[in-house]
N, C-alpha and C positions, 0 to 999 in steps of 0.2 A: 522555618517557614513551611507551611503546608499549602500545597496547590491542589485544588480539586476541580475535576471536570465532570460534567453531566453529559452522558450520551444524548445526541439529538436524534438518533435513529439506529437502525441495524442494517448491515450489509449482508445480503443473501447471495450465496454462490453455490455451485455444485461441489465445492471442496469441503469435505467433512473430516479429512485427515491431513495433517501437516505434511506428511511424507508424500511426495509425488505432486505437490502443488507447483504452479509456475513460480519462478523466482523474481520476475518483474512483469509489469503489464505488457511489455513487448514480446513476451514469450509466446510461442505457438500454442502453448497449453492454456494461456489466458482465454477466458470465455465470457459470454454474456452473464449478467447478473442483475439484481435489483437492489435498490436502496429504499428501505421503508423509513420515511421521515415521520417522527412522532407528531401527532396532531398539534401539539402546542408550539411546534416549530415550523409548520407548513406555510405560514404566511411569509416566512423568509425565503421561500422558493420563487416569489414573484420576479419575473423577468429572467430567470435562470435558463429557460428553454431557448433563449437566443444564442447560447454558447454551445459550441460543438464539443468542447472538452471541459472537464471539471477536475479540480484537485480534491482528493479525499484525504482527510486527516483522521486517523483511527487509532484505536487502542489494541495492541497485540494481546488479546485476552487469554491466549494460551501460552504466552511466553512468561517464564518466571526465572528470575536470577539473570546474571550476566557475567561476562568476563571482559576485561579491558583489552585483551589480546585474543583474536579469533582467527580461525581459518575459514574464510568466506567461501561461498559458492564461486565458481569460476577460477579458483586458485588453490594451490596446495601449500602455500606459505602463510604464516601468521602475520596479521596486520592489526593495527589499533582499531577498536570497534568504531571509532568516529571516522575512520577511513573506509568504512564498509556500509552496507545497507542491511546487515543481518538483523533479525527480529529480537534477539536477546540483547537488550540495551539497558542502561541505567534507568531510563524512562521508556516504557514500552509503547512508543509512538511510531506509527507507520504513516506513509504517504504514498499515494498512487495518483497518477494522472490517467483518467479514463475517458472514453468517448461517451457523451450523453446522447442517448437516442431519443427519448421522450419522457415527459412528465405527465402523470395522470393521478389526481387525487392523493398527492403525497407519496406516490410511488415513482421512483426514477428508474427507468430502464437504461442500463449502461452496457458497454462492451469493453473487453480487454481488462477484466478484473483479475487480480492475483492474490486474493485474501481468503481466509477461512470463513466458512459459513457462520453467520451469527456474530460477526465482528462488530463491536460497538463503534458507531460513527461519532466522531467528536466535532467535525466541522466540514463544510463544503466551501470551496472558493472557486470562482471562475478561472479557467486557464486563459491568460492573455499573453501571447508571445512577446508583444512589445513591452510588457512590464518586466521581463527578465532577459533583456538582450545581453548576450555574453559573447565577447570576442576573445580570441587567443585562449580558448578553453584547454586546460590540461586535465587528464583523467588519471593521474598518479599511477599506481601499480596496475590498474586495469589496462593501461597502454600495452603492457606485455602479457596480459592474461589471455586465456582462450576466449575468443569472441563468440562462444556458442550460447549466449543468453537466450536465444530463441528456442533452443532445443533442450536446455538444462532445466530440470525440475528439482525440487528440494528433496533432500534425503533426511535422515534422522538426526543430523548433527545438532540441530537447534530445538529438538523435541524435549520438553521439560518432563522430568519424572514427577509423577503426582503423588 
């Protein structure tokens, strides 16, 4: 089975190098950015401006290959890739929840972005807290991990050789 996706736009950020980027949107290093939605998809933005936050689904375009066991940021022990949010995955799909500031002519101004400049955008969904109510949440190995997500930036452990 072959699954193909067509980017609907590009994410623009100040991050041109994987090393030193924020590891999550909640990081202190996460910054404002913009999303350029291609003209043929701009009609799909109707009524999105009423939402304060959006979910971005994107392609890790600089991530190649993967391992099923990885040492993620915030820990020194190996974990299964599906128990982490590392970018080197069997399918290089990323997800971030960001603040939507404004929309103008197919350009979305956002805040708290944590992705590489030029990242292909696959989809946008509105963030609706009531759609994902979770009770009795467990966070696995992160429960014992260093809680410094706000101050941790990426190093070169997931940089792909070209």
